[in-house]
C-alpha positions in Angstrom: -57.1 -80.4 -35.7 -59.5 -81.7 -38.3 -62.2 -84.1 -37.2 -64.2 -86.8 -38.8 -67.0 -89.1 -37.8 -66.2 -91.9 -40.1 -63.9 -94.3 -38.3 -63.3 -96.1 -41.5 -61.4 -93.0 -42.9 -59.6 -92.8 -39.5 -58.4 -96.4 -39.7 -57.3 -95.8 -43.4 -55.4 -92.6 -42.9 -53.9 -93.0 -39.5 -54.1 -96.6 -38.1 -52.8 -98.3 -41.3 -49.6 -96.4 -41.2 -49.0 -97.6 -37.6 -49.1 -101.1 -38.8 -46.0 -100.4 -40.6 -42.9 -101.4 -38.5 -41.3 -98.1 -38.5 -44.5 -96.0 -38.8 -44.2 -94.4 -35.5 -40.6 -93.4 -36.0 -41.2 -91.6 -39.3 -42.1 -87.9 -39.7 -45.5 -87.4 -41.4 -47.0 -84.2 -42.6 -50.6 -83.1 -42.3 -53.0 -83.0 -39.5 -54.2 -86.3 -37.9 -57.8 -86.9 -38.4 -59.4 -87.4 -35.0 -62.7 -89.1 -34.2 -65.2 -87.7 -31.7 -67.4 -90.4 -30.6 -66.2 -93.1 -28.0 -67.1 -95.9 -30.5 -64.7 -94.3 -33.1 -62.0 -94.2 -30.4 -62.6 -97.8 -29.5 -62.1 -98.8 -33.3 -58.7 -97.1 -33.1 -57.8 -98.9 -29.8 -59.0 -102.3 -30.9 -57.3 -102.0 -34.3 -54.0 -100.5 -33.2 -53.6 -100.3 -29.5 -53.7 -104.1 -28.8 -50.5 -106.1 -29.3 -52.0 -108.3 -32.0 -48.7 -109.2 -33.5 -47.0 -110.0 -30.3 -46.5 -113.8 -30.7 -44.7 -113.4 -34.0 -42.7 -110.3 -32.9 -41.5 -112.0 -29.8 -40.7 -115.5 -31.2 -36.9 -114.9 -31.3 -36.8 -114.2 -27.6 -37.8 -117.9 -26.7 -34.5 -118.9 -28.6 -32.5 -116.9 -26.1 -33.7 -118.8 -23.1 -32.7 -122.2 -21.6 -36.1 -123.5 -22.7 -34.8 -123.8 -26.4 -32.2 -126.0 -28.1 -31.4 -127.3 -31.5 -32.3 -131.0 -32.0 -30.6 -133.0 -34.7 -33.0 -136.1 -34.5 -34.2 -137.3 -37.8 -38.0 -137.4 -38.4 -38.5 -140.3 -40.7 -42.1 -139.1 -41.4 -41.0 -135.8 -42.6 -42.3 -134.4 -45.8 -39.4 -132.3 -46.3 -36.9 -133.0 -49.0 -33.8 -131.2 -48.5 -33.0 -132.8 -45.2 -32.6 -129.8 -42.9 -34.2 -126.6 -42.1 -32.7 -124.0 -44.3 -35.0 -121.1 -43.3 -35.5 -121.0 -39.5 -32.1 -122.3 -38.4 -30.1 -119.5 -40.0 -32.8 -116.8 -39.2 -32.8 -117.9 -35.5 -29.1 -118.2 -35.2 -28.5 -114.6 -34.0 -30.9 -114.9 -31.2 -29.9 -118.4 -30.2 -26.2 -117.4 -30.1 -26.8 -114.1 -28.5 -25.2 -112.4 -31.4 -24.0 -108.8 -31.2 -26.4 -108.0 -34.2 -29.4 -110.3 -34.0 -31.0 -108.3 -36.9 -28.2 -109.4 -39.3 -29.6 -112.9 -39.1 -33.3 -111.9 -38.9 -34.3 -108.4 -39.8 -37.8 -109.1 -38.3 -36.4 -109.1 -34.8 -36.7 -105.3 -34.8 -40.6 -105.5 -35.2 -41.0 -106.3 -31.5 -39.6 -102.8 -30.5 -41.3 -100.9 -33.5 -44.7 -102.5 -33.1 -44.9 -101.9 -29.3 -44.4 -98.2 -30.0 -47.0 -98.4 -32.6 -49.3 -99.8 -30.1 -48.3 -97.1 -27.7 -49.1 -94.3 -30.1 -52.7 -95.6 -30.5 -53.1 -95.6 -26.6 -51.7 -92.0 -26.5 -54.4 -91.0 -28.9 -57.1 -92.4 -26.6 -55.5 -91.0 -23.5 -55.1 -87.4 -24.9 -58.7 -87.2 -25.9 -60.3 -88.4 -22.7 -61.8 -85.1 -21.9 -63.3 -84.4 -25.4 -64.5 -88.0 -26.0 -68.2 -88.0 -26.8 -70.5 -90.9 -25.5 -71.6 -92.8 -22.4 -69.2 -91.9 -19.5 -69.1 -95.6 -18.6 -67.9 -96.5 -22.1 -65.4 -93.6 -22.1 -64.0 -94.8 -18.7 -63.6 -98.3 -20.0 -62.0 -97.2 -23.2 -59.3 -94.9 -21.5 -58.8 -97.5 -18.9 -57.8 -100.0 -21.5 -55.6 -97.5 -23.1 -53.6 -96.8 -19.9 -53.3 -100.6 -19.2 -52.1 -101.3 -22.7 -49.6 -98.5 -22.7 -48.2 -99.8 -19.4 -48.0 -103.4 -20.8 -46.2 -102.3 -23.9 -43.7 -100.2 -21.8 -43.1 -103.2 -19.5 -42.2 -105.3 -22.5 -39.8 -102.6 -23.8 -38.1 -101.9 -20.6 -37.5 -105.6 -19.9 -35.8 -106.2 -23.3 -34.0 -103.0 -24.1 -32.8 -101.9 -20.7 -30.9 -103.4 -17.7 -33.0 -105.2 -15.2 -34.5 -103.1 -12.4 -32.0 -102.5 -9.6 -33.3 -100.1 -6.9 -29.7 -98.9 -6.4 -29.1 -97.9 -10.0 -32.6 -97.5 -11.6 -32.5 -93.8 -11.4 -29.4 -93.6 -13.6 -29.7 -96.7 -15.8 -30.8 -95.9 -19.3 -34.4 -97.2 -20.0 -36.2 -96.6 -23.2 -37.6 -93.6 -24.9 -40.8 -92.3 -23.4 -43.2 -91.3 -26.2 -46.5 -90.2 -24.6 -47.9 -88.0 -27.3 -49.9 -89.1 -30.3 -48.6 -86.3 -32.6 -45.8 -87.8 -34.8 -43.0 -85.2 -34.9 -39.4 -85.0 -35.9 -37.8 -85.5 -32.6 -34.8 -87.7 -31.4 -35.8 -88.4 -27.8 -33.0 -89.8 -25.5 -33.8 -92.8 -23.1 -35.7 -92.1 -20.0 -34.2 -93.9 -16.9 -35.3 -97.3 -15.9 -37.0 -95.6 -12.8 -38.8 -93.0 -14.9 -40.2 -95.8 -17.2 -41.5 -97.8 -14.3 -43.0 -94.7 -12.8 -45.0 -94.2 -15.9 -46.0 -97.9 -16.0 -47.3 -97.6 -12.4 -49.1 -94.4 -13.0 -50.8 -95.8 -16.0 -51.8 -98.9 -14.2 -53.1 -97.0 -11.2 -55.1 -94.6 -13.5 -56.4 -97.7 -15.4 -57.7 -99.5 -12.2 -59.4 -96.2 -11.1 -61.2 -95.9 -14.4 -62.0 -99.5 -14.6 -63.9 -99.2 -11.2 -66.0 -96.5 -12.7 -66.5 -98.1 -16.1 -68.8 -100.3 -18.1 -67.9 -103.9 -17.2 -67.5 -106.3 -20.0 -67.2 -110.1 -20.0 -65.2 -110.1 -23.2 -61.9 -111.6 -22.4 -60.4 -110.2 -25.6 -60.5 -106.8 -23.9 -58.1 -105.6 -21.1 -60.2 -105.6 -17.9 -59.9 -104.8 -14.3 -58.8 -108.3 -13.5 -56.1 -108.1 -16.1 -54.9 -104.8 -14.7 -54.7 -106.3 -11.3 -52.5 -109.1 -12.5 -50.2 -106.9 -14.4 -49.9 -104.6 -11.2 -49.0 -107.8 -9.3 -46.3 -108.7 -11.8 -44.8 -105.3 -12.0 -44.7 -105.2 -8.1 -42.8 -108.5 -8.3 -40.3 -107.2 -10.8 -39.7 -104.1 -8.5 -39.4 -106.1 -5.3 -42.5 -104.7 -3.8 -43.6 -107.9 -2.2 -46.7 -106.5 -0.3 -48.0 -105.0 -3.4 -47.5 -108.2 -5.5 -49.4 -110.1 -2.9 -52.3 -107.5 -2.6 -53.1 -107.4 -6.3 -52.4 -111.1 -7.1 -54.8 -112.1 -4.2 -57.6 -110.0 -5.8 -57.7 -113.0 -8.3 -57.7 -115.7 -5.7 -61.5 -116.3 -5.8 -62.5 -119.9 -6.2 -58.9 -121.1 -5.8 -57.8 -118.9 -8.7 -60.3 -120.5 -11.0 -57.5 -122.9 -12.0 -58.2 -125.2 -14.9 -58.0 -128.7 -13.6 -55.8 -131.0 -15.9 -55.3 -133.6 -13.2 -57.9 -136.1 -14.4 -57.4 -135.6 -18.2 -55.6 -138.2 -20.2 -52.7 -137.8 -22.7 -55.2 -138.9 -25.5 -57.7 -136.1 -24.6 -55.1 -133.4 -24.7 -52.6 -134.4 -27.4 -53.1 -132.3 -30.5 -52.4 -135.2 -32.8 -55.1 -137.4 -31.3 -57.7 -134.7 -30.4 -57.7 -131.8 -32.8 -60.3 -129.9 -30.8 -58.2 -129.4 -27.7 -56.2 -126.4 -26.9 -55.1 -125.2 -23.4 -55.5 -121.4 -24.0 -59.1 -121.3 -25.0 -62.5 -119.8 -24.0 -63.1 -123.0 -22.0 -60.2 -122.4 -19.6 -61.6 -120.6 -16.5 -58.3 -119.1 -15.4 -57.9 -117.0 -18.5 -58.6 -113.3 -17.8 -57.4 -111.7 -21.1 -56.6 -113.1 -24.5 -54.3 -111.2 -26.9 -52.1 -111.5 -30.0 -54.5 -112.6 -32.6 -52.9 -113.9 -35.9 -54.4 -115.3 -39.0 -51.5 -117.4 -39.7 -49.2 -119.3 -37.3 -50.1 -118.9 -33.7 -47.0 -120.3 -32.0 -43.3 -119.7 -32.2 -42.4 -119.3 -35.9 -39.0 -120.8 -35.5 -40.1 -124.0 -33.6 -43.5 -124.7 -34.9 -42.4 -126.5 -38.1 -40.0 -128.8 -36.2 -42.4 -131.7 -36.7 -42.1 -131.3 -40.5 -38.3 -131.0 -40.6 -36.1 -133.9 -41.4 -33.0 -132.8 -39.5 -31.8 -130.1 -37.2 -34.5 -127.8 -35.8 -35.3 -125.6 -32.9 -37.3 -127.5 -30.2 -38.1 -127.0 -26.5 -35.1 -128.1 -24.4 -35.1 -131.7 -23.6 -31.7 -133.4 -24.1 -30.1 -132.7 -20.8 -31.0 -133.1 -17.1 -32.6 -129.8 -16.0 -33.9 -129.0 -19.5 -37.5 -127.8 -19.6 -39.1 -130.9 -20.8 -37.3 -133.1 -18.3 -38.4 -130.8 -15.4 -42.0 -132.1 -15.7 -42.4 -134.9 -13.1 -44.3 -138.2 -13.7 -48.0 -137.6 -14.1 -47.6 -133.8 -14.9 -50.4 -133.2 -17.4 -48.9 -130.0 -18.5 -46.6 -132.0 -20.6 -49.6 -133.0 -22.8 -51.7 -129.9 -22.5 -48.8 -127.4 -23.3 -47.0 -129.6 -25.9 -47.7 -131.7 -28.9 -45.8 -134.9 -28.8 -44.1 -135.4 -32.0 -45.0 -138.5 -34.2 -41.3 -139.7 -34.2 -39.6 -142.3 -32.1 -42.2 -143.3 -29.5 -42.9 -146.6 -27.9 -45.7 -148.9 -28.5 -47.7 -148.0 -25.3 -47.7 -144.3 -26.4 -46.4 -143.4 -23.1 -42.9 -142.1 -23.6 -42.0 -139.4 -26.3 -38.7 -138.2 -27.3 -39.6 -135.0 -29.1 -41.9 -132.3 -28.0 -43.2 -129.3 -29.9 -44.9 -126.3 -28.2 -48.4 -126.3 -29.6 -50.3 -124.9 -26.6 -51.5 -121.9 -28.5 -52.8 -123.4 -31.6 -55.6 -126.0 -31.9 -54.9 -127.8 -35.1 -58.7 -127.6 -36.0 -58.5 -123.7 -36.3 -55.1 -122.8 -37.5 -55.2 -119.4 -36.3 -58.5 -118.0 -37.4 -60.3 -116.4 -34.4 -57.8 -117.8 -31.9 -55.6 -116.0 -29.5 -52.1 -117.2 -28.8 -51.3 -115.4 -25.6 -53.2 -115.0 -22.3 -53.1 -113.5 -18.9 -53.9 -116.4 -16.6 -54.7 -116.5 -12.8 -52.0 -119.2 -12.4 -49.5 -116.4 -12.9 -51.2 -114.3 -10.1 -50.8 -117.4 -7.8 -47.1 -117.8 -8.6 -46.6 -114.0 -8.1 -48.2 -114.3 -4.6 -46.3 -117.4 -3.7 -42.9 -115.8 -4.8 -43.5 -112.6 -2.9 -44.6 -114.5 0.3 -41.3 -116.5 0.2 -39.4 -113.2 -0.5 -41.1 -111.6 2.6 -39.6 -114.3 4.6 -41.9 -114.9 7.6 -42.6 -118.5 8.5 -46.4 -118.1 8.2 -45.8 -116.5 4.6 -43.7 -119.4 3.5 -46.4 -121.9 4.9 -49.0 -120.0 2.8 -46.7 -120.1 -0.3 -46.5 -123.9 0.2 -50.3 -124.1 0.3 -50.6 -122.2 -3.0 -47.9 -124.5 -4.6 -49.9 -127.5 -3.6 -53.1 -125.9 -4.9 -51.6 -125.4 -8.4 -49.9 -128.8 -8.5 -53.2 -130.6 -7.5 -54.6 -129.1 -10.7 -51.8 -130.0 -12.9 -50.6 -133.5 -11.7 -52.4 -136.8 -11.7 -53.6 -137.6 -8.1 -51.7 -141.0 -8.0 -48.4 -139.1 -8.9 -48.9 -135.9 -6.7 -47.3 -135.9 -3.3 -48.0 -132.6 -1.4 -44.9 -130.7 -0.4 -44.4 -129.6 3.1 -42.6 -126.5 4.5 -40.4 -128.8 6.5 -38.8 -129.9 3.1 -37.3 -126.5 2.4 -35.1 -123.7 3.4 -36.2 -120.3 2.3 -33.7 -120.4 -0.5 -34.8 -123.8 -1.7 -38.4 -122.9 -1.5 -37.8 -119.7 -3.6 -36.1 -121.9 -6.3 -39.1 -124.5 -6.2 -41.5 -121.5 -6.9 -39.4 -120.4 -9.7 -39.1 -123.9 -11.2 -42.9 -124.2 -11.0 -43.1 -120.7 -12.7 -40.8 -122.0 -15.5 -43.0 -125.1 -16.1 -46.3 -123.2 -15.9 -45.5 -120.1 -17.9 -43.1 -121.5 -20.6 -43.5 -120.0 -24.1 -46.1 -117.4 -22.8 -45.4 -113.9 -23.5 -41.7 -113.4 -22.7 -41.8 -114.7 -19.1 -38.8 -117.0 -19.1 -36.4 -114.4 -20.6 -37.6 -111.5 -18.3 -37.4 -114.0 -15.3 -33.9 -115.0 -16.0 -32.9 -111.3 -16.1 -34.5 -110.5 -12.7 -33.0 -113.6 -11.2 -29.6 -112.2 -11.7 -29.0 -113.1 -15.4 -27.3 -116.6 -15.0 -24.8 -118.2 -17.3 -26.4 -120.0 -20.1 -24.9 -122.3 -22.7 -26.3 -123.2 -26.1 -25.2 -125.8 -28.7 -26.0 -124.9 -32.3 -25.9 -127.3 -35.3 -26.2 -125.8 -38.8 -27.5 -129.2 -39.9 -28.1 -132.7 -38.6 -24.6 -133.7 -39.6 -22.7 -130.6 -38.7 -20.3 -130.3 -35.8 -21.6 -128.7 -32.6 -21.0 -125.1 -32.1 -21.0 -124.0 -28.3 -22.0 -120.4 -27.4 -22.0 -119.0 -23.8 -23.9 -116.1 -22.3 -21.9 -115.3 -19.2 -23.4 -114.4 -15.7 -24.7 -110.8 -15.8 -23.7 -110.6 -19.6 -24.3 -107.3 -21.3 -26.2 -109.3 -24.0 -28.9 -109.9 -21.7 -30.1 -106.5 -22.9 -31.0 -106.2 -26.6 -29.7 -103.4 -28.9 -32.1 -101.0 -30.3 -33.3 -101.9 -33.7 -31.7 -100.3 -36.7 -34.7 -98.3 -37.6 -34.6 -96.4 -34.3 -30.7 -96.0 -34.4 -30.7 -94.7 -38.0 -33.4 -92.2 -37.2 -32.5 -91.2 -33.8 -28.9 -90.1 -33.6 -29.2 -88.9 -30.0 -30.4 -92.2 -28.4 -27.9 -94.2 -26.5 -26.7 -97.5 -27.7 -26.5 -100.7 -25.7 -23.2 -101.8 -27.1 -23.7 -105.5 -27.0 -20.5 -107.7 -27.3 -19.4 -110.2 -29.9 -19.9 -113.8 -28.5 -17.6 -116.1 -30.3 -17.9 -120.0 -30.7 -16.1 -121.8 -28.0 
């Protein structure tokens, strides 16, 4: 293969095509131009291996959960003239109603799949050239460790959207996703590997990543995947596979200083509300619990379907808040996450500025910056704490459950005002109700980050969901139901893959009609 020293030429000739949605699925002629120095490989990894487009790629997934609804409340302060959202409502309709063909409504929904494989291809380039990479061995180890961890992360996302949830009884036969582990783009039509095979690669990558990180140059840059981030992902994977001991082992590696949790309990609504304090954002370099930032975007950092709700005069997608048990209503009195995670809309609030009736997720975007140099996704130690707590409850011993209660009290002490926070006691729960409490806390804590809620719903047994859609503020309600264990809990592969690869198995989602 030809080699070059100029990483700018490399980025132009190889990395740029990867940015194209279907770049990894297309045949390309000619030799790849491969760098030699570790710094040149780092440029490839930083430019193409990290999931920089993740937030926008994944926005439609939030619409499929019970954390989203269509609101028809009229915003009297809206600058919109046509009355309703004529853009994002129809685009998001396919995801919101779990349509058989989501891409029919929004072709951009296929980008999640395609861009993850582009990220994987860049990681493959790094992994394949570990032995010939020139430079400081500590830097080489760090670079290859990141590539293994990022490949594992991207395959985790793919297997949890485009395949059945992991079931130890059927995983060795359930179709997963195609395993592409070589950087050379060739005209092939790979079939799906099994769910078990994909998770095997994920765990192999993570184990290799951790091994290399322990022999690598250590960086304090939280924009780079690190040993701590690998531990957290290893804990998450173990939780999804039902490996409770492993979930606890790796989650507890992040438990130093009470998981370094950000303390919101003493902050006021005025300090945190984005409309009142344009400098505040929860996911920031000031937050000690962040171990890894990712998904940088120069434009909109949040959910592209929801973030314009404050400007819309009529029907719009918002965090669920109209019924008992909806996301917003799950936060108790004094829970400061309601202000740290959401911007309270400027409509319909009382004179004391205490009760709001509309919420818009603005956790990822400080109004001051509007995306430049800001990262909209993060691995946080609070997830590690919740992974450990859930695994302890699942393990079932009385001592384990008592420890889980201690962890929950720790998290809640950092999130809820002291005057409103009553410590929970093991005596208040059965094992079943304690597990539900952990999962409810996980929903409140991790909502609208990564794709946590959707993947959690899948591993909880794919419960029945109901969505009510309005095509405008004045339209009649349309009810759609995702049934318990529904096949539509698994996404169809995008058209770009299906049209190119005639051998790969389809998901065959069903048509969900209005009820």
